Structure formats: C-alpha cells, structure tokens
C-alpha positions in Angstrom: -4.8 13.2 7.8 -5.1 10.3 10.3 -2.1 8.7 12.0 -3.0 5.4 10.3 -2.8 7.1 6.9 0.5 8.6 7.8 1.9 5.1 8.7 0.5 3.6 5.5 2.1 6.3 3.3 5.4 5.9 5.2 5.3 2.1 4.7 4.6 2.6 1.0 7.5 5.0 0.6 9.8 2.0 0.1 9.8 0.7 -3.5 10.3 -2.9 -2.4 7.3 -2.7 -0.1 5.2 -1.2 -2.9 6.3 -4.1 -5.1 5.2 -6.5 -2.4 1.8 -4.8 -2.2 1.4 -5.0 -6.0 2.2 -8.7 -6.0 -0.2 -9.3 -3.1 -2.9 -7.4 -5.0 -2.9 -10.4 -7.3 -3.4 -12.9 -4.4 -1.8 -14.3 -1.3 1.8 -15.4 -1.6 4.3 -17.2 0.6 7.2 -15.1 2.0 9.8 -17.1 0.0 7.9 -16.6 -3.2 7.7 -12.9 -2.6 11.4 -12.7 -1.8 12.2 -14.5 -5.1 9.8 -12.3 -7.2 11.0 -9.0 -5.7 14.7 -10.1 -5.7 15.4 -9.5 -2.0 17.3 -11.8 0.3 15.1 -13.5 3.0 16.2 -11.2 5.9 15.4 -8.1 3.8 12.0 -9.5 2.8 11.3 -10.4 6.4 11.9 -6.7 7.4 9.7 -5.4 4.5 6.9 -7.8 5.4 7.2 -6.9 9.1 6.9 -3.2 8.3 3.8 -3.8 6.2 2.3 -6.0 8.9 2.9 -3.4 11.6 0.9 -0.8 9.8 -1.9 -3.3 9.0 -1.4 -3.5 5.2 -0.8 -7.3 5.2 -1.7 -10.2 7.4 0.1 -13.4 8.0 -1.5 -16.9 7.9 -0.2 -20.4 7.9 -1.4 -23.4 5.9 -3.3 -25.9 8.1 -0.6 -28.6 7.7 2.6 -26.5 8.0 3.2 -23.7 10.5 6.6 -23.1 9.0 5.2 -21.6 5.8 4.1 -18.0 6.0 1.4 -16.8 3.7 0.8 -13.1 3.3 -2.2 -11.3 2.0 -3.4 -7.7 1.7 -5.8 -6.2 4.2 -8.2 -3.9 2.5 -8.7 -1.3 5.3 -5.6 0.8 5.0 -5.8 0.9 1.2 -9.5 2.0 1.4 -8.5 4.8 3.7 -5.7 5.8 1.3 -8.0 5.7 -1.7 -10.6 7.9 0.2 -7.9 10.4 1.0 -6.7 10.5 -2.6 -10.2 10.9 -3.9 -10.8 13.8 -1.6 -7.5 15.4 -2.6 -8.4 14.9 -6.3 -11.8 16.6 -5.7 -10.2 19.5 -4.0 -7.6 20.0 -6.7 -10.2 19.6 -9.5 -12.4 22.3 -7.9 -9.4 24.6 -7.4 -8.2 24.1 -11.0 -11.7 24.7 -12.4 -12.0 27.9 -10.4 -8.6 29.0 -11.7 -9.5 28.3 -15.3 -12.8 30.2 -14.9 -10.9 33.1 -13.5 -8.5 33.1 -16.4 -11.3 32.7 -18.9 -13.2 35.7 -17.4 -10.2 38.0 -17.9 -10.2 37.5 -21.7 
C-alpha cells in the first residue's frame, strides 16, 4: 500500500470528512455551505477541509470576483487510487473464497 493511500484512508476515517467528500461528489461547494450541511461550526469545518486538502482529496478555488469565498471540489486522483486498491482487494478475496468453496465442495 502506498503512503498516499495510507493518508487518504486516514483522512477518510473521520465521519465528518467522509460526509464532506460525499457532498463534494455532487459538485463544488463553498466552505460555509459545507459547514451548514454537515452541521459543524466554521472552525471545525476549516480543520476538516484542511485535512482533506493536505492529502490531496480536495482543492480550493476562489470565484473570480471574490477572493474571500472559498470553493472546494474533489480531486479524482486519490479516490482513483483508493478504488484501484479496493478492486484488487476484492479480486484477491473473491479468488480466495472461490478456492475455499471448491475445497469444501471437493470434500463432500
């Protein structure tokens, strides 16, 4: 497992951060909107977004007319890496379970 994947999984261990990722999966959102939708005070949301930004899950932009507004959106790279790892794990377990089932069936 890569260090990037480790950081992604650690960031997603927090339920509030997972909720933010779910919301951003529907499209970019302002930090204030995320705080309201998740039900976190602004400082806590800021910490959650910083953690997601530090591992590369989200990126921050500003509207052209207002640098005070922070818009967050998902970055696909870390989620693609996580999905690839999950698919490889699923393939491994499927093969192991199929072999175990075959072993059990051969003993009948």
